[in-house]
N, C-alpha and C positions, 0 to 999 in steps of 0.2 A: 789492200785486198787485190787490186788490179795487178800489182807487181807479183803477188803470190801466184796468180794464174799463169803468167808467162814463165815463171820459174819452175812450175811443177807439172808440166804436160808430159807425163810418163804413163803409158798404158799399163794396167796391172791385171788384165784379164787372165785368169789361170787357164793354161792350155791342158785340160784334161789331166791334171795332176802330174807335174814333172817330178817323178820320184823313182825309187828303184827297190829291188829286192833280190833274194836268192833266185837262181835260175830254177824254174819248176816246169815240168812237162805240161803241155796243154791237155786238159782232161777231155775224154771222149764226149762227155756231156756235162753241162753245168748243173749242179744240184739246185733243187728248189729252196725257198727260204728256210733258214735254220729254225727249228722249233725247239722250245724248251722241253726239258724232261718233265712233262706235266703241263698245267695250264699257264699260259703266258701272263705275266703281271703287266697289264696295260693300264697306264695312267689316263686321266681324263683327256690329256692332249694327244693320246694315241700312241705314245711311246711305250715299247715293250722291251723286256730283257730276254733275248734269245739264248739258246744253249751256247755257252761261251766257247766250248771246244769246236763245235761245228762252225760257229761264226768266224773264229780265227782261221780255220782251214779255208773257208770260202774267201775271206779277205786276202789271205796270203796268196792263194792260187790265182785269184782274179787280178790282183795287183801285179804279181810277178809275170803273168801272161801279158798284161798290158805293157809293162816295162820292156820286156823282150821285144815286143812288136815295134816299139819306138826305137829301141837300140838297133834293131836290124833293118829298120825302114820297111817293115812288112805291112803294107796298107791293109790287106785283107784281115790279118790278125788284129791290127789296130781297130778296125771297124767292128770286129766281133767282140772286142773287149772294152770298147768305149761307148758310153751312153749315146743314144741318138741325138739328144739335145746338145751334148757337148761337141759331137762331130760337126753339127751345123754352126755352133758358136765359133769353133776353130776355123771352119771354112769361111765364115763371114768376116772374121777378124783379118785373115790373110788377104782375102779379096779386097777388103776395104782399105788396105794399105798398099794396093796395087801389086800384091804378090800373086804367086801361082800356087794353087792348092791341088794336090797335097804336097807337091815337091818342096815348097818352102817350109812347110811344117816339119818335115823330117830333116831338112837341112839345118834348121835353127833350134830343134828340140834340145834342151839341156839334159845333161846326165841326171837321172833321178836318184835319190838316196836309196840305199839298200836296206831292206827290212831286217837283215841279219844284224844291223847296227842299232836296232830298236827293240824294246821289250813290249810285248802286247799287254795292254791294260784291260781292255774290255770293249764290248760292242753293244749298241742299242739298235733296235729296229723300229720302223714306223710304217705308215701307210699299209696297215694290215700285213706286214711282213714283206712288202715289196721294196722298201728302202732300208739301208743299213749304214751306220757310221761306226767305224772301227778306230779306236784310239791306241796309239803306240807312244812310247816314251824313250827319248834318247837325246844325245848331244848333237847339235848342228852348228856349223860355221857358215855364216852368210857373209860373203865378201871377205874382207880382211879383218872382220871383227872376231873377237874371241869366241870360241865354241861355247854355247850355252845349252842348258837343258830346255828341250822343246817338247810340246805335245804335238804329235803328228797324226792328223785325223784324215782318214780315207772315207769318202762318200761314195756309196754304191747304190745302184738301182737294179731291180729285177725286171727285165723286159724281154719279150719274145722268147721266153723260156731260158734266159741266161742272166747271170749276174755280170754287171758291167761297171767299170769305174767311171764316175762322173768328174770328180775333182779331188784335190788334196788341200789341206790347210795346215799351217804351222802356227803354234802359239808359244811365244817366249815366256817361260815360267820363272825367269830369274827374279822377277819382282812379285811373284805369287808363291811364296814359300809354303804356305798352308795347302794350296792346291797341289803343289808338287809332292808334298809328303803324302797326301791322300792318294794321288795317282801311283806313287811308288808302292803303296800298300794295296793297290788294285781295289780301291774303294769305289765301287760302281755308282754309289749314290752321288758322287761329285759329277759324274757324267750327266746325270739327270738335272743337276742344279745349274750347270753352265750350258747355255744354248749352243755354244760353239762346238760342243761334242754331240749335238743332237743329229739324228737322221732327218732327211727331208720329210716334210709332212705329206708330200705328194710327188709323183713322178715329174721331173722338170718338163715344162712345156717346150716343144721344139720351136725355135724362132723361125720366121719366114726367111727364105734364102734371099740375100740382097743382091742387087745388081752392081756392076763396076761403078766406082764413085766418079762423079764429075770433079769434086774437090775432096781431099782427105780431111776428115773432121774428127775432133775429139771433144768429149764433154768432161769437164772437171767439176767435182762436187766436194765440198767440205761441209759436212753436216753433223757436227757433234751433237749427240742427244736427239737426233731426228732420223726418221726413216723416209726415204723418197722412192717412189715408183715413177718411172719415166719412159716415155716413148717418143722417138724423134723421127719425123717424116713417116710415121705409121709403120716403120720397119724395125728400127733400132730400139731394143728393149733393155732397160737398165734398172737395177735395184741397188740402192745405197742405204746402209744402216749404220749410223753412228761412226762414220769413217771419213777419210780423206783419200780420194782416188780419182784417177783419170782413166776413162774408157775410150777406145776407138768407136766411132759412130758407124754402125753397119750401113753400108751403102753410101757413106759420106754425106756431105752437104752439096748444095747446088747453087749456082747463081740464080738470083731472084728469090721467090718465096719458098720458105721452109717452115715446118711446123714442129712445135714441141709441146707435149702434154705431160704434166706431172702432178702428183699428189704429195703432200707433206703431212706427217703425223709424228707425235713423240715416239722415240725409239723404245723398244721393249726393254732395253738396258737401263731405262729410267735415269739417264744422265741429266745433268743440267743442260740448258739450251742456250749456249753462247752464240756468237755471231755465226752466220751461215752464208755460203756462197755457191752459186751455180754459174758456170760459164761454158759457152759453146764456142769453139775455136775452129777456124780454117787453118790447117797446118801447112807449112812451107814445103814445096817440092823442088825449089831452086836453092842451091847452096848459098848460104849467107842471108837468106830471107828469114823473117821471123813470123811467129803465129799472130793471127789477128782475132780478137774477140768480137763475135757478131751478135751475141745475146748474153745477158747476165741477169742474175737475181741475187742481190747482196743485201743482207739484213744485219742489224745489230742485235744484241742479246734481248733487248726489250721489245723488239718488233714482233708482230704476229706473222707467222710463216704460213702463207696460203699458196696452194698450187693453182693450176689453171691451164687453159689452152691458149697458146700464143702462136701467131704467125709473124715471122721476122724475115727480113731480106738480107741476102748477101750481095753487096753492091760492087761495082767495078772499082769504086774508090777504095773500098776496104781491101780488095785484092791488091790494088796498086800500092797501098800503104804498107804491105808486107816487105817491100823493098826498102832497105835502109836509106837509099838515095831519094826516096819520095819527099817532095818539097811542099806538098799541099797541106792543108789543115788536117789534123788527125780525125778520121771519121769515127763516130761513136757507135757502140753496139746498141741494140734495142735493150732498154732497161725494163724488166718486168715490174719493178717499182722504182720511183725516182730516187736517184742517188742523193744522199744527204750531203750538204756542203761541208767542206773540211772546217774543223774548228781550229782556229789558231791558238797557239800556246799563250796563255795569259801570264804576265809577269806579276 
């Protein structure tokens, strides 16, 4: 498990949906939430089916406006088409990696996919019509892999009188043929059944602005079958749900005392609960140095997963051990639970 940490420190925070679409003019005013032709069908969880034609127009226009703002490096248009919470998350991410915001965002923003290459499936709304998730279907090629059919989900929020993009998600459907067939038929019921197609239940909370980091930090979580809510040093807020992911820590870590608070519960996906791992790392800023784990929580499948409040220290010895030439004994991270001794293979 420890080797797994060192090999998988890659941040995967989505930067306000790196995606694309046909060029569309910026509307003079952004419409209010789309209403159905008649009474909205609202389920007990607050999800409704809006007028699909109006929902598609809003999704296409908002997304295209956002895409052009990124493509052209237009900060004003980007702020007007991006949710307030996502703006702060992008800002905190860049600042926490010693970047300059917004300059480095526009320098590093990737080309987003064009909506003209996707087919609209349908949209759901939530939070009394103030959030919306629009799902599209099309082939995507990630890296050198073969292009596969993906669901492309755009998440929007309605704030300050405007619809704004918050993030985008892709779902590989190559191993879900039944879901793919239903999406191809524009079966809206499948959107309700799969929470990955759902709109937000509430407007995302704007995280606090972080300060420049003393030490760049990342948190790695591998939590199949579990959902984790986490806050680091009172500023960096994270949510993990049945996934394996590394996030940059907003504001980084610091020498001396740091805090982490988290709760753990079974995931809504109702998966099995195999082993789980949480690791907090100081990341190297000198070429050739390596990350060092300063806090971990590692469990086997049969162990009970309890959260808590922890204070841990980043020591000078830990920082020194990041250098491959370090000759001292390897300093240990704080263990939220004692590590189990390795079991030797029995012949």
